[in-house]
Phi, psi and omega in degrees: 000143183284134178283140174278148178288139179287157177271334177240146175298125179057063177314331183283346181286146182278163183287344179286322177293320174302312179305313178300316182297313184295321181286358184264007178248130181216161175275122173282181188285144177295143176276164177300146184304323177298318180285328175292324176297322175301310178302314184301308181305315182294320180297316176298305187275329182256331185255006184047040175280086193274354180236059184288352184208135175240115185064238180254015181249128179286145174267341176257143187253143180280002177229154179267156169266115187257131179232158175285150183297334179286329180290315180300320179294322176298310182300323180295316173300323178294320184295319178294321176296319179294324177297314177297327176292319178294324175295318176300315178297320177301317179299316177300315176291329177289334176277341180232086187297340176298346181283336185294324179292324180296329182282353177084018178289147179297149183305322181294319178290322177302318178297321184290313179295329184273001178299147182285349182291151181290147179285147180292132182290147182264147173286336172195167178229147174231134168228147174227131176245131181269105177276148181215126176286131175233176172289347178258012182101186185289134178230161173249144175265331178199158170238128179248112177242003180241000182226135179268018190297339176293333172302315179297318178294325183288319177296321182280331182279334184300311179298321179295324176290323181292322181298334189247012194266007184301140179082001179280333178045000000 
């Protein structure tokens, strides 16, 4: 039987643990406007960040979010668990083609996915989960299992972050 996805990351964790994890994230100091303009430009041109602004709202922040190493470890464990659960759901669905209709997939796609031929094995898989601290604990707003775009953003943003990290401790 297919496992239902949790509404909260790691349902078994207590609210005390969540409160401790949430309090271990803080905003660092904002970088100077000229340095931020450089970071933003690099994100656009080198990191393929095509949506740096939605309406009048920046999607990039001039300050970093700083978290304690135990919070990073907690979120990494959550991501690994969610990845395993996603792969298990894919495997369950591939063995039970009747579930494809329940998902609302178009008939043409269902027939391709329901074919008895084996799926092409992947040399590697990449999944990214966007975690957000909320009053109900850590939540994910989206999971990306089909695009490696996070790599270009991470690689272009990392040097800029290192250049601007003085005083983060």
